[in-house]
N, C-alpha and C positions, 0 to 999 in steps of 0.2 A: 350566897351563903346558905339560904334556907334550903335549897335543893341539896347541898352537901349534908346538912343536918338531917334532913328527912331521908336521904339515901342510906344513912348509917343506922338510924333508929326507927324509921317509919315502918309501916306495914310492909310485908313482903310484896314485891312486885311480881312474884312468881305466878300469881293468878291473873295478872293483867299486864301482859307484855307491852301493850300500847302505852300504859302509864309509865312503865319503866323507860321505854324508848323516849317518850316525851320529856321525862325528867333529865335524861342524859343529853338530849338536844338542847334543852334550856340551860343546863350547866355549862356545856361547851360554848354556847352563845355568850353567856355572861363572862366566861373566861376570855373569849375572843375580844369582847369590848374592853375588858380591863387591860389586856395586852396592847390593844390599839392605843389606849390612853397613856399607858406606860411608855410606849414607843415614842410618842410625842413629847412626853415629859418624864424622862427617866428618873429624875429626882423624886418623883412621887412614889417610887417603889418603897421608900422608907415609910410612907404613910399607910401602906397596905396592912401591916400588922396592927398598928394602933386603931385603924378604922375597923378592922375585923373584930378586934377585942371589944370595941365600943358597941358594935351592932349585934354581937353574938347573943346577948340576953334577950333582946327583942326578937331576934330570929328564933330563938329557942321557944319563946312563948307562942309565936305564930305557928311554928311547926307542931307544937302540942295541940293547939286549937284546930288546925287543919286536919291533923291525923286522928284526933280523938284520943291520943295516947296521953298518959299522965306526964306532967312536966318532968318528973324525975326519970323518965325513960331516956331523956336526953342528957348528955354530960353537962355538968354545971359549969365547966370551963371549956373554952374553945379547944378541941382536941387536934386541930390541924396546924401544921406549920405554914408559913407563907409559901414555901415551895409546893406543898401539897395543894393549897388553895389555888395556885396558879397553874398547876400541872394538868395539861389537857388529858392525860391518861390516868390520872388518879381518880378512882371511884371507890369511896369507902365501902 
């Protein structure tokens, strides 16, 4: 979740391609792990949205702290759908 948030509002990765690539690898790995868990327990898919909404504010604070950006630089509400969160090809 944090990588999604930072990808959208964080500092530009234009100056550091390595950081951008690392963030994309991390995001895909997390999505792969979620997909693996959902494959074993499909009924858990209904929990993705409530869990995402629950952890978003903490993620927002961590992203602001790690990037040095003002908290208001990040959307106050989760801007992604479950489909976007799980989509391997979605990059904000």
